[in-house]
N, C-alpha and C positions, 0 to 999 in steps of 0.2 A: 570347442568354441564355435559358435554360430557365425557364419560369414554373412554380413548384411551388405546389400547394395543400396544405392540411392542415399537420401539424406536422413539423418536421425531426426525423429520427431521428439522435440523437447517440449513437453506439455505440462511441465511443472509450473507453479505460479511464481516462479522467480528463483534464480536468474532466468530471464525470458530470452526468446530468440532475438539476436542482434541483427538488424537489417544490413545487407551488403553495403549500402550507402554509408552507414555509420562505421562499419569496419574499414572501408576505404578511407574515410575521413581521418581515422586514427593513424593511418599508415603515413606518418610524417616524420621527418628528421627531428632530432631533439632541438628545442627552441630555447633561446635565452629568455628565461622568465623574468628578467629585469629590463628587457629591451622593448622598443616601441612596437614591434610586430606583435609581441605577446600582449601588450596593453590593449591593442585593438581586440584581440580574442577575449581577454578578460572582461572588458566592458560589454562585449556582445553577449557573453553567456550570463553575466550578472543581470543585465536588463532583460534578456530572454527568459530567465528563470522567474522574474517578476511577472511576466505575462502568463507563464504556465501556472503559477500559484494564484494568479489573479489578485495581485497586490501592487501597491505603490510603495510599500515599505521594503526595507532591505531583505534580501535573501542571501544567506551566508552559505558558501560552498566549502565543504570539508573533504579532504582526501581520506575517506573512511567508509566503512559500511554504515548502514542505518543505525546500528548500535551506538556508533560514535555520536550521531545526531541526537539520539535519546539522551546520552550523557551530557551533551552540550546544553540541551534544554533544561536539564536538572541543575547543573553546576552554575549556570549563569543566573538563575532566578531564585534558587532555593538554598537554604542553609540547614545544617544538621539540627534536627528537632522540629523543623517545619512540618506541617501536616498537609497531606494531599489526599484527594479522593480519587480512587481508581476502580474500574469495573473489570472483573475477571471474565472477559469475553472469550478467552482462548489462550493458546500458548504464548503468543507475543505480548499480550497484556501481562502474563505471569513473568516473562523475562524483563519487561520494563519495570515491574514492581521490584524484581531482584536487584536491578541497578540502583533504584531509588534507595532501597534498604542498605545497600553497601555505602551509600553516602549519608547514612543515619537519618534518612527522611522517615517521618512517621506516616505510614501508609494505611489509610482506611480502605480496605479492599472489599468490594461488593461482589459476592459470589454469584455465578450463574451456572447453568448446566452445560455451557459451551454450545448451545444450540439456538442462540438468539443474540442480538446486540445488547448493549447496556440498557438497563431499565431507567429511562429518563425520568419517569415519575418518582422512582426511588432516589435518583440523584437530586431531584428538586426537593424532596422531603428532607433529605439529609442537609442540604444547603439551608433550607428554611429553619431547621433545628439548630444550626450553627450560628446562634445569635451573636457570639463573640468574634465571629469571623476568623476562627482558628485555621480553617481550611484555606491554604494559600494557592492551591491549584486543583483543577479538575482535569484528569488525564484520561483520554479515551482513545481507543484504536478505531479509526474510521472503517477500514476494511480489514477485518481479522483474517489473516491469510491462512490460519490453521483450521478455520471453521467455515469460511465463506459467509460469515454473518457481518452485516454492516450496522454501525452505529452512526446516526445522522448528526454531524456536528452542529448544524443549525438548530436542531431541537435542544441540544445541550446548552447552546448559547441562550436560547429563549428561556430555559429553566433558570440560568444564572440571572438573566434580566428580571424575570418575574419575582425572584427572591431578593433582588437588589444586592446580590452578593459580589464582593470585589475580587473573588478568586480569579486567577488566570485560567484561561482555557487552552490546554495543550492537546494537540491532536496528532497522533501517529497516522500519517497518510502515505506510508511507504509503498503500499500496494494499491492505494487509491489514486495517487497523483497520476494524471495523464491517462486515467482509465475510467474513473468515476467523476461525476460532476463535483467540482470543488471550487470554493470561493473564499479565499483567505480573508479578504477585506470585508466583503458583503456579509459574510456570516459571523463576523466579530471574533475571529480566531486570534489568539495572542501568539501562540507558537505552533507552527506546522513543522512536522518532522517528515522528511522525504528521503528517498534513496534512488540510486540510478538504475538499478537492475530489474525494475518491474515495468510499469507503463512507460517509463522514460526510454526504454528500448536500448539501454546501454549495458556494458559489462558492469559487474560489481566494482565498487571503488570510490564512488562519490556519494556524499550525503548532503542534506540541506536542512537549514533552519530558516523559515520565513517568520519574521518577528514584528509584532505590533509596537506602536509607541509605548503602550502600557508595559509590554514586556521589556522594552529597552530601559524604561525608567526603573522597573524592578531590578534589572540587572545592575544598573549603576548604583542602586542602594544596597545591593547584596554584597556582603563582605566575604563570601566563601572564596576559597583559593581556587584559581584556575589559571591556566596558561595557554595550552594548545587550543582549548575550546573557547577562549575569550571572544565574545562577539565584537567588542569595541576595538580590539586590536585589528580584527578582520575588516570591520567596516571602515576604519580610518584609512587603511592602505588600499582597500578595494576602490576608493575614489580615484586612485591612480591606475586602476585596471590590473593590479597585481595583488599578491598575497604576502602575509608576513613570514611565511616559510615556503619551502619548495612545493608547488602545487603538482597535481597529477596532470601534467601538461597535455599528454596525448589524449587522455580522457576528456579534456576540455574541448579539443577539436571534435571529438565524438559528440559531446553535449551540444555544441553549436549546430551540428548537422541534425541531431535528433530533434532539437527545437524547431529547426526549419521544416522537417518532415511533419511534425505535429501541426504546425501552423499552416502548411500547405493543405492538409486535410481539413483543418479547422477544429478547434477543441470541442465545440458542440457536436460535430460529426464524429469525432473520436469517441466521445461519451455515448452517443447513440449507437455506434457500431458495437461497443462493448455490451450495451443493454440488449441488443438483438442477439448477439452470440450467447449471452447468459440465458436468455429465454429459450433459445434453441437447445442448449445443453440440458436445461431443466426438463424440457419436453421429452428429450431422449430418456432421461433418468426415470421420469414418470411412466413412460411406455415400458421400460424394462421392469417396472414393478419394484424398484429399489427406493430407499428413503434418502432424502436429502439430510445432511447434517443440520442445516438451518431450518427451523420449524416455523419461522415467522416470515411470511411473504414480504412484509415491509422491510425486512432486513436481508433479502436476497442480494448476493453480490453479482455484479456484472463482470467482474474480473476473473473469477474462478468459481468452480462448483465442487463442493466436498460431498462425497457420496458414502453412505453407510453400506456395508455388506451384511448379509444375514449372519446371525450369531454363530452359525456352524462353519463360517468361512473365515479365512485370513486375508485381509486386504493386501498385505505385503506379498503373499503368495500369488495373488492375482497380478499384482504389479510385476512380479518376476516373470510370470508367463507372458505378459504383454511385451516386456522388454526383450525377452529371448526370442519370441516369435515374430515380433513386428518392429523391433528396434525403436520402441517408443517409451519415453520416460514419463511416468505420472507421479504426482506428489504423494509422499507418504503421509499417513496419519501421524500427528504430533501429540506428545503429551498424553492426555487422557484418551485420545483417539487412535493411539498406536495399534495397528493391526485391525482396527475396527472400521477405518474409513480410508478412501483414497481421494486425491484431489486432481481435478482436471483444470489446467490453466488455459484460459482463453483471453489472454491479456497481452497488450503490447502490439508487436508487429504481427498481425494475424488477419486472416480473411476467411471467407465462407468455405473454400475448398480445403483449407488447412483444418477447419473445424470438422468438416465431413470426414476427412481422413482420420482425425483423432477419434471421433465417435465410432467410426467403423472398426478401428483397432480395439476400442474398449468392448464393443459388442462381440467381436470375434474372440477376444480374450475371455469374456464371461463364459462363452461356450467351452473354450479349451480348458479353462480352470474349473469347469463344472459348478459355477456359482448359480444357484437357482434364480432364474429371471425369465421374463417374456421377451420375445423378439419385437422388432418394429421400432426400436429407438431411433435408428438412423433415419427412417422414413418420417417419424414424427418431427425430428429436427429439420429435415428438408422442408416440411410443410411450413414451419416458422420462417425459414430463410427465403422461401418462395412467396411469402406473404399470405399464405392461406390462413394463418393464425395471426391476429393483430397483436403487435408488440407495442406496449406503452413506452414512449420515449421519455427521457428524464425531463423533469420540470426545470426550466432554466432560470438562473440568476435570481433566486429567492433571496431577499435581503432580511436583515434582522428586524423583527417586529418590535 
């Protein structure tokens, strides 16, 4: 067994590094979740989450992984036999489809090659063809963590508006929230699905649904059975700063601190930092002569970069070499990309020097694993970070046209 010194480099795209401030905030004695002190905490995190999602509508917090929030979005608004439109942008879109089908939802699944975001033109064409409005929801993954390909929710909303289609817009932004620009209200999103363990800089264990008035109305009209995931039970008691069942109390202390950190930096600055680190990472990959999984520059993710290895190589063997020699964890290829790609997370609590350490470890690992590549990736990334290459910052606050 190799003895490592120093800190482990956790460069998977989630769970991400948890800041020391957040860890210290969690280190609290057990609190009475029906008492007045907890109510102050409850109100603080519920209102804080509205600011992170950029919404004035309710944000529901569940003690669960993001998978729970997926299920909550489905059971609150859809019934068996209802039809939804989904795009197969990667492994997490496939998993969301699987949950929907377990609830007997009729899923119209649009295939892709997993190397780009959803085809918005195709979504619009299918909505236009649905003259009887059988499609009840359009479900897209904002930042597909398995491929590092982005689907832009505002573009999907505009497609819904142009076709005058009443379907709900459901967006999985589990790895997009607090890392990529996101506007729940301004972009006309009906249900946003989030999780704690990515850009929110928390351990796994919390998930979120931000819901529009339209989604709440659909939920009230929906007769499907639900209990644990019921939005209305949650919203009713959230007004008192508490929850209908035992919440993850210590994670809520962590959530309050994470929100404070994000707002101290400023959300727009958080988004810009991720854009900059994504650009630097892609510059390194280009210099190495390797291919990005994402083939569409419009869909490049600022939260992570998925990298293809040559066909003669095994991406997991490379990851093993890097872990054993440099104590650094990289994301594995998922689903169709198993063994073909690895993923570099640059999301959450992260800075320039952490990125340079990460890319140095990858470049040294490519050498040790004998993966065909060129040198100079680290220097190319440094040029971006030092400003020698101009990085386009995200466009801010685009509203629904």
